[in-house]
VEXBAPA-219459 format. One record per residue (C-alpha): residue in one letter; x, y, z. Coordinates in nm, 3 decimals. Layout:
residues N
<pt residu="a" px="X" py="Y" pz="Z"/>
...
END
This chain:
residues 129
<pt residu="m" px="8.682" py="11.417" pz="8.670"/>
<pt residu="g" px="9.010" py="11.232" pz="8.627"/>
<pt residu="i" px="9.226" py="11.462" pz="8.827"/>
<pt residu="f" px="9.405" py="11.226" pz="9.035"/>
<pt residu="t" px="9.653" py="10.981" pz="8.881"/>
<pt residu="l" px="9.782" py="10.711" pz="9.103"/>
<pt residu="n" px="10.001" py="10.402" pz="9.064"/>
<pt residu="p" px="9.825" py="10.121" pz="9.240"/>
<pt residu="a" px="10.109" py="9.890" pz="9.168"/>
<pt residu="g" px="10.362" py="10.128" pz="9.339"/>
<pt residu="r" px="10.537" py="10.066" pz="9.674"/>
<pt residu="q" px="10.388" py="10.385" pz="9.824"/>
<pt residu="p" px="10.030" py="10.333" pz="9.980"/>
<pt residu="i" px="9.742" py="10.475" pz="9.781"/>
<pt residu="y" px="9.662" py="10.723" pz="10.061"/>
<pt residu="e" px="10.012" py="10.853" pz="10.057"/>
<pt residu="q" px="9.995" py="10.898" pz="9.681"/>
<pt residu="l" px="9.660" py="11.075" pz="9.709"/>
<pt residu="y" px="9.803" py="11.306" pz="9.980"/>
<pt residu="q" px="10.109" py="11.382" pz="9.772"/>
<pt residu="s" px="9.908" py="11.448" pz="9.462"/>
<pt residu="v" px="9.675" py="11.703" pz="9.637"/>
<pt residu="v" px="9.983" py="11.878" pz="9.799"/>
<pt residu="k" px="10.160" py="11.897" pz="9.451"/>
<pt residu="m" px="9.844" py="12.024" pz="9.268"/>
<pt residu="a" px="9.784" py="12.293" pz="9.527"/>
<pt residu="a" px="10.151" py="12.391" pz="9.506"/>
<pt residu="l" px="10.122" py="12.422" pz="9.130"/>
<pt residu="g" px="9.818" py="12.610" pz="9.144"/>
<pt residu="v" px="9.585" py="12.353" pz="9.006"/>
<pt residu="f" px="9.383" py="12.379" pz="9.324"/>
<pt residu="g" px="9.353" py="12.743" pz="9.430"/>
<pt residu="e" px="9.320" py="12.886" pz="9.789"/>
<pt residu="n" px="8.971" py="12.803" pz="9.929"/>
<pt residu="e" px="8.873" py="12.571" pz="9.634"/>
<pt residu="q" px="8.675" py="12.275" pz="9.706"/>
<pt residu="l" px="8.808" py="11.948" pz="9.656"/>
<pt residu="p" px="8.597" py="11.646" pz="9.513"/>
<pt residu="s" px="8.409" py="11.453" pz="9.766"/>
<pt residu="v" px="8.562" py="11.166" pz="9.956"/>
<pt residu="r" px="8.319" py="10.918" pz="9.791"/>
<pt residu="s" px="8.355" py="11.065" pz="9.447"/>
<pt residu="v" px="8.731" py="11.033" pz="9.465"/>
<pt residu="a" px="8.702" py="10.688" pz="9.586"/>
<pt residu="q" px="8.463" py="10.587" pz="9.312"/>
<pt residu="e" px="8.683" py="10.749" pz="9.042"/>
<pt residu="l" px="9.002" py="10.579" pz="9.170"/>
<pt residu="g" px="8.833" py="10.245" pz="9.247"/>
<pt residu="v" px="8.964" py="10.240" pz="9.592"/>
<pt residu="n" px="8.791" py="10.203" pz="9.946"/>
<pt residu="v" px="8.628" py="10.529" pz="10.089"/>
<pt residu="n" px="8.854" py="10.477" pz="10.398"/>
<pt residu="t" px="9.167" py="10.505" pz="10.189"/>
<pt residu="v" px="9.055" py="10.847" pz="10.066"/>
<pt residu="q" px="8.933" py="10.962" pz="10.405"/>
<pt residu="k" px="9.261" py="10.885" pz="10.543"/>
<pt residu="a" px="9.454" py="11.100" pz="10.282"/>
<pt residu="y" px="9.199" py="11.381" pz="10.360"/>
<pt residu="q" px="9.245" py="11.356" pz="10.727"/>
<pt residu="m" px="9.644" py="11.388" pz="10.676"/>
<pt residu="l" px="9.583" py="11.685" pz="10.441"/>
<pt residu="e" px="9.372" py="11.845" pz="10.715"/>
<pt residu="r" px="9.610" py="11.749" pz="10.994"/>
<pt residu="d" px="9.894" py="11.916" pz="10.790"/>
<pt residu="g" px="9.705" py="12.218" pz="10.729"/>
<pt residu="v" px="9.679" py="12.171" pz="10.357"/>
<pt residu="i" px="9.290" py="12.151" pz="10.364"/>
<pt residu="v" px="9.013" py="12.245" pz="10.586"/>
<pt residu="s" px="8.688" py="12.037" pz="10.598"/>
<pt residu="y" px="8.352" py="12.171" pz="10.715"/>
<pt residu="p" px="8.081" py="11.904" pz="10.804"/>
<pt residu="g" px="7.817" py="11.892" pz="10.539"/>
<pt residu="k" px="8.006" py="12.145" pz="10.309"/>
<pt residu="g" px="8.321" py="11.959" pz="10.210"/>
<pt residu="s" px="8.691" py="12.002" pz="10.206"/>
<pt residu="f" px="8.873" py="12.292" pz="10.073"/>
<pt residu="i" px="9.232" py="12.404" pz="10.002"/>
<pt residu="a" px="9.338" py="12.606" pz="10.326"/>
<pt residu="p" px="9.400" py="12.966" pz="10.302"/>
<pt residu="g" px="9.702" py="13.116" pz="10.423"/>
<pt residu="e" px="10.057" py="12.987" pz="10.361"/>
<pt residu="n" px="10.095" py="12.857" pz="10.009"/>
<pt residu="a" px="10.107" py="12.479" pz="9.959"/>
<pt residu="l" px="10.417" py="12.534" pz="9.756"/>
<pt residu="l" px="10.595" py="12.683" pz="10.051"/>
<pt residu="r" px="10.486" py="12.406" pz="10.281"/>
<pt residu="q" px="10.617" py="12.144" pz="10.023"/>
<pt residu="q" px="10.950" py="12.351" pz="9.983"/>
<pt residu="r" px="10.993" py="12.372" pz="10.350"/>
<pt residu="s" px="10.930" py="11.972" pz="10.378"/>
<pt residu="a" px="11.168" py="11.907" pz="10.098"/>
<pt residu="r" px="11.447" py="12.117" pz="10.271"/>
<pt residu="e" px="11.393" py="11.940" pz="10.593"/>
<pt residu="n" px="11.410" py="11.601" pz="10.417"/>
<pt residu="l" px="11.706" py="11.676" pz="10.226"/>
<pt residu="l" px="11.878" py="11.805" pz="10.541"/>
<pt residu="a" px="11.811" py="11.485" pz="10.717"/>
<pt residu="a" px="11.920" py="11.277" pz="10.419"/>
<pt residu="a" px="12.247" py="11.477" pz="10.413"/>
<pt residu="r" px="12.306" py="11.423" pz="10.788"/>
<pt residu="a" px="12.229" py="11.051" pz="10.750"/>
<pt residu="a" px="12.485" py="11.038" pz="10.454"/>
<pt residu="s" px="12.747" py="11.226" pz="10.633"/>
<pt residu="e" px="12.708" py="10.993" pz="10.940"/>
<pt residu="c" px="12.760" py="10.700" pz="10.705"/>
<pt residu="g" px="13.091" py="10.838" pz="10.572"/>
<pt residu="l" px="12.995" py="11.004" pz="10.258"/>
<pt residu="s" px="13.194" py="11.327" pz="10.190"/>
<pt residu="e" px="13.039" py="11.663" pz="10.144"/>
<pt residu="d" px="13.128" py="11.654" pz="9.774"/>
<pt residu="e" px="12.944" py="11.303" pz="9.737"/>
<pt residu="i" px="12.645" py="11.427" pz="9.911"/>
<pt residu="v" px="12.622" py="11.743" pz="9.694"/>
<pt residu="q" px="12.678" py="11.527" pz="9.377"/>
<pt residu="c" px="12.395" py="11.300" pz="9.480"/>
<pt residu="a" px="12.164" py="11.592" pz="9.533"/>
<pt residu="r" px="12.240" py="11.733" pz="9.187"/>
<pt residu="e" px="12.186" py="11.410" pz="9.032"/>
<pt residu="g" px="11.845" py="11.376" pz="9.194"/>
<pt residu="a" px="11.763" py="11.721" pz="9.065"/>
<pt residu="q" px="11.883" py="11.647" pz="8.714"/>
<pt residu="r" px="11.694" py="11.312" pz="8.688"/>
<pt residu="h" px="11.376" py="11.496" pz="8.811"/>
<pt residu="k" px="11.422" py="11.765" pz="8.543"/>
<pt residu="a" px="11.476" py="11.517" pz="8.285"/>
<pt residu="g" px="11.157" py="11.310" pz="8.400"/>
<pt residu="s" px="11.329" py="11.016" pz="8.499"/>
<pt residu="a" px="11.214" py="10.806" pz="8.803"/>
<pt residu="l" px="11.454" py="10.828" pz="9.099"/>
END
């Protein structure tokens, strides 16, 4: 299988990394609409993590409308709004909140814009933020 790559030494919890990985893969079209995800147990075994960790990620994905689960059948990428659109909307909301917080701390509009540009450039260059 080997579709999920996580950083167990990272600061972000494994379930959040898995959540983000599924959202990103759905957004990029790796997982298509209505495509079945690997079972919770198989993902846990593949990653060497507790089943509850994977279950938590899948529950969050279902809560956020990224996947739908059917008892006895599995979990599938949700039909409807594209995962990329959901991810973009979330990114915009996060960026607006960060800009508001930066402004409240006294950063100028130019400083905020420059910081956003630097973040985008680092991402394009493949650097960690």
